[in-house]
N, C-alpha and C positions, 0 to 999 in steps of 0.2 A: 766428555773425554773417553776415548776408547782404550782398552787395555792392549789392543793389537797394534802392531807396527804399521806405520803409514809408509808406503813406497813414495819417496820424494822424486826420484828419477830412476833410470835403469841401473844405477850403481849405489843408491842411497836409501837407507831406511831410518825412520825416526820413531822413537817411543816417548810417551809422556806418562809420568806417574806423579800422583800426589802422595807425599810421604810424611810421616810424623817428623817434626823438627826437634830442635832448631836447626838452622842451616849448617852451623858448625858441626853438629853431630853427623849429619848426612855427609858432609865433606870428609869427615874422619873415616867413614865407612868406604869412601871412594879411594882415599889416599894412604891410610895406615894399613900396613901389611896384615896384621892379625885380624883387624876388623874386616878388611876386604876378603881375607881367606874364608870368613864365615858365610859369604854369599857368592863369591866369584873365584878369586885366585890370590894366593899369597905371593909376596916378592917385593924387592926394593923398588922404590919410585923416588927419583930425585925431582923435587917440586920446583923446577926452574926450566926455562926454555933451553932445550938441548940436553937436558938431564935424561938419564937412562931409566927405562921401565922394564922390569922383568916380572912376568906373571906365570906362576906355576899352578896348573890346574889339577885339583884333586876332587873331581866332581862326585866320586863315590862317597866322600865324606859329607856331602850335602844331601845325600839320599837318606831315606828312612832306613833303619837297621834291617828291616825285612825286605828291602828293595834291592834286588840284584842288578848289577851293571849289565846292560845289554851288550852282547858280544861285539857289535859293531862299534861301540864306544870304548871298549877296553884298551885299544891301542892309543887312545888319547890321554889315559890316566897318567899323570905326572908330566905331561907335555908342557913346555914353556914357550911363551911368546916374549920376544924381545922387541923393544921399540924405544922411541925417544919422545920426550915432551915437546910439543909444538906451541902450546899456550898454557899458561898457568896464572890464574888470577884468584887466589883464595879469598873467600870460600865459594866463588860463583862460577868459575870456568876452568875446565881442564880438557886439553886435547892432546892425544898421543897417537903414535903410529902403532899398528896392530900387526904382529908377525912380520917384522922387518927382517930382511936378510934371508928369506926363504926362497930366494931365486925368482921372486916376482915383485911387482910393485906392491908395497904394503898398503893396507887400508888405514883409515883414520877413525878414531872414536872421539867424540866430544860429549862431555857432560856439562850441562848448564843448569845451575841451581838458582832459584829465586823464591823469596818468601811469598806465601799465598794464603791469606786468611788463617794464620796460625800453623800452617803446614808448609811444606817445601815442594815446589814444583821442580821435578827433575825432568829435563829433556835430554835424551840420549840420541845422538845422531851418529850412524856408522856409514862412512863414505868410502868410495872407491872400491866397492866390492867387484870382484872379477867377473862373476857370471851368476846366472839364476840359482844354480846349486849352492853357491856361496851365500847368496842372499837368503835362501830358505834356511840354511844352517844357522846363519847369524841371527835371523829373526826368531827362530824357535829357541835358540840358545839364550839370547838376551832376554826374551820374554820370560823364560823359566828362571834365569838368574835374578831378574828384577823382582819376580815373585818371592824369591828367597830373601832378597834385600828387604822388601816390605815387611815380611814376616819377622825378620831379625829386629827391625826398627820398632815394630809393634809388640815385640816380646812374645810372639806366639810360635807354635810349631811350624816348620817348613811345610809347604805343600809337597805332594809327592814329586820327586825330582824327575826320575826317568819316565814315569808315566806321563808327566806333563810334557816332556820333550817329544815323546812319541806322538801324543795327541796333537801338539802344536805343529810338528812337521807336516802332518796331513792337512791341518787347517791352513797353514801358510801356503801350501802348495796350491790351494784353491784361491786364497786371497791375493797372492802376489802374482 
């Protein structure tokens, strides 16, 4: 299993990660605002089809204390994504729209969880990305955030956040 995203088609990327379980614990980190805030974004999520999703990003809080936010990312601090739940089958499947109402067709994020030899296989698929630039941004962002999630679940320090994103943007530019 590779840590890097796989390009499924021109608008879709997929990640796979083996995470410490149990599955209910990983599900909680996907769906509970305070736990989700520790690796991605806080906000309410109604766990039913048609329910609302609000994610407010504070990536500077995921970075090490001595790691300054790069200027190009400052404008995104505190940004919120609004969406709605398209599928919800606790604790195995969650799909929701990403940045709905931004004047464009929203993309979709799916998390699939399954037990795997005492761990949890997380498959994250992000569909309907508008263009290559969006795909590169999403790939580097998810890769970095999933690294933080894994660190949280393992109880270890986060990897460098901004340095990881900068490195991965370049890497994904070559890979995708």
